[in-house]
TIMINU-394783 format. One line per field, with one value per residue (C-alpha): chain; x negated, y negated, z. Coordinates in steps of 0.5 Angstrom, whole numbers, plus 500, padded with zeros to 3 digits. Last residue first. Layout:
<vextis>
chaine	A_...
c1	X_...
c2	Y_...
c3	Z_...
</vextis>
This chain:
<vextis>
chaine	A_A_A_A_A_A_A_A_A_A_A_A_A_A_A_A_A_A_A_A_A_A_A_A_A_A_A_A_A_A_A_A_A_A_A_A_A_A_A_A_A_A_A_A_A_A_A_A_A_A_A_A_A_A_A_A_A_A_A_A_A_A_A_A_A_A_A_A_A_A_A_A_A_A_A_A_A_A_A_A_A_A_A_A
c1	430_434_434_432_433_426_423_428_426_418_420_422_416_411_414_417_408_406_410_408_399_403_405_399_394_398_397_389_389_394_389_382_386_389_384_385_385_386_384_387_385_389_385_391_396_394_396_392_393_391_394_395_394_401_404_409_416_418_419_412_412_408_402_400_398_399_394_400_397_395_402_405_402_403_411_410_405_410_416_413_411_418_421_415
c2	450_452_448_450_443_444_447_441_437_438_439_432_429_431_429_421_422_425_418_413_415_414_408_406_409_406_399_399_402_395_390_391_390_384_380_377_370_370_377_376_378_380_379_375_380_386_384_387_382_382_376_375_368_363_363_356_356_352_359_363_366_372_373_378_373_375_379_384_390_386_383_390_395_389_389_396_397_392_396_403_397_396_403_405
c3	671_677_684_690_694_696_689_685_690_689_681_681_685_680_674_676_679_672_668_673_671_665_664_668_662_658_661_662_655_652_658_654_646_650_653_659_661_669_673_679_686_693_698_703_701_697_688_684_678_671_666_659_656_657_651_652_650_657_661_660_653_655_651_644_640_632_630_626_628_636_636_633_639_644_643_643_649_653_651_654_661_661_660_666
</vextis>
């Protein structure tokens, strides 16, 4: 989640300053954003994704993972019978 939050901050800053928020490859070249859905031989990747489109997807992903973490922590607390 911290990587996702860091990416959101960098993308927002880049969008606000008008600089491309694209990642840099190991050779120092700017790379277009990609959105991948890994699933073995049935994987799919969208190339050259617009940062304004990618940002809400990343935010939603981070929010969903945070929600899952809270739910799992609550489930663990109940199973261990710990007080709040």
